[in-house]
Each structure stands twice: as structure tokens, then as C-alpha cells.
N, C-alpha and C positions, 0 to 999 in steps of 0.2 A: 590537559588531556580530558578531564571530565570523568576520570576512572577514581574509584575509591576502594579501599580494602574491604572485601566482603568476608563471608564465612570461609574458613579454611585458607587464609591468605590469598584468595583469588581476587583478581581486580574486577570490578563491576562498573558499569557507568552510572554515575549519580543521577538522582531523580530530576534534577534540573536539566541534565542532557537528554533523558528520556522525553520529558516535556517539550523540550526544543524540537526533538525529532518529530512528535506528534504535530506540533504547530507548523513545521515545514511542510509536512504531508497534508495538513489540512489546508494549508494556503494553497498548494498544488491542486487539491480536490476542488477548492472554491474556483480557481481560474479555469479548470477544466469544464466545470459547470456552467460558469458564466461565459463561456466562449461561444461566439456565434456557430450554429452547427454548420454552416457552409464553409467554415474554416478547417473543419475535421478532414483529416486526411486518411486513406488507407494506405499502408505501407507494406511492402513485401521485406520480411526479416528471415534471417537464418535461424533454424532451430537446432539446438543441440542434438546429439546422438550420433550413431554410426553412419546413418545415411546422409546426414548433413542435408535434409531437405528445406524447404522454405514455406513459409505460410503468410498469408495476408492477415493484417490486424489494424484495428483502430485503437491506438494505444491511450488516447484520452478517455474513450468510453470504457475500455478495459480498466483503466485506473480507477475511475468513477465506481464501478461494479466492484472491484477487488477491496477498495477503501470501505465501502458500504457493507459488504458482506463479511469481511474480517472484523469490522466493529461490531456487527451483529452477533457473530459467533463467540465473541470474547466477553461481551458486557451481559451483565444479569438484566433481568426485566426492568427493575427500577433503575438501574443505569442507562438501559436504553431509552427509557422515558425523558430522563435528563438529557442525554445525548441529542436526542431527536429535537427537544424544545431549544436546548441552547445552541448547538452547533449547526443543526439542519435547518431550524425554523428561524434561527436568529434573535430569540427573546433575550432580553437582558435579566441579569441576575434578580431584580426585583419581581417581574414577572413569573420567572421559574419558581422562586421561593413561595409566591402566592398560588401558582397552579399545582405544585408538587408538595405544598404544605410543609416546607422546612425552612429553617432560619437561614441567615445569611452565612454564619460560620459553617454549618453543615454543607450548604451549597458549595462553598469554595474548597473546602477539604475534599468533598466528593469529586469536584472538576479535577484538583490536583492529582488524586489518587487515579482517576480514570486517564488522564492525560499520560501519565508516566506508565501505566499498564498498557495502554495502546501504543505508546512510542516504543516500548520494549518489544511488543508483539510485530509491529511494522519492521522494526530492524532485524528481528531474529527469525522472521517467516522463512520457510524454506519449501521448495527450492528457489522460488523468486520472491525476495522480499520487496516491501513498498519503498524501503529507504535502503541506500541513497536513491536519490531520484534519478540521476543520470544513468545509473545502472539499469532502472526499471524502463526508463523512455528509450534510451540510446543502446543498451546492450553492452556495456562496457566491462562486464563481468567476466572475464577471460575464461573462466572453467565452464561456463554455460554456453556462450556463444563462440563460434569459430570467428577468427580475426579476418579470414579471407575467404572467398568463395572457393569451392573445390576446384581442383585443377583439372579433373577429368572432363569438364564441360558439363553441359545440361544432362540431367538425369531424366530418361523418359518416363513418362507416367505408367504405372502397371496397368495392365488390361485386365478388366473384371471378368471372370469366368473362365480364363485360360491358365493353365499351369505353365510355370516357368522351368525351363530346363537348365 
């Protein structure tokens, strides 16, 4: 299951599971970035709430932005340098150690801590987490997205400037 006993007899995911979550999210991020732009699709999706409205969106671009913004918000300045060099620019450990003036052990320990922390954030982000990926891209999270379109039929757009009776 990947769970271990934490403080107060609560079960929490193991760091190896959190790192696997980060790596799955990072693989999806890379595939979204490397995808040809003409393959990007604008899709109509149901949004949660009482009105059950619909919105247009580009999920690949939204995922790229969410991945980067959440990472930037969570990491410190030093960790952002390491994240940018190793993950975004693709530098190997030797180049990162030389550029950031750190030894090999500190580099890998920093990477493992960063992956575990980001994996936890990607999993626990509310109301829309980045992991599981199928819920992010396909809206399988039943509490947030309705499973069927509204039965009343299409809802007319509200007119701006007129009061509704």
C-alpha cells in the first residue's frame, strides 16, 4: 500500500511513494511540454457548483502552468535553482554540482527531499490536485465534477446590464 505509521498512529505515505508521485507528474509534464502544439485541443468541460455551467479549457497547457506554479510556490530559492537546473534544463548531477557548488551526496539528498515534498503537495493540493493524473485530465473526481449534463437542457447566458426577475 505504501503507507507507514506516522505520529499519533496515523498512516502516511512513505517517501518512496511520494517520490513516485512526483516522477509520474514530472513525466506527464514533460509529455505535455514536448507535444506538438497543433495537437493541443480546447475541450468543453463541466464545472462544479450549483449552476452546473461549462467552461472551455486546454488541459495540457493548464497542467504545465499548474506544475510550474505549484513547484515555484513550494520550493525555496536554493531549491528552485536546483529544480530549474536538473529538471527543467536537464542538467546531469555533475553539471548541477559544479554550477551550484555542492557535492554529490548533498545533491542527491536534496533531490530526494524535494521530490518527496513536491509529491506530497501534488497529491494533497486542494481543491484540484495534480495527482492522480486521470482525475486532473479527465475529471473522474465525482465530488467535484458532475457525471451527467444537467437535465434541464441548455442554460441561457445571462444578459449583462439587465436585472433578472
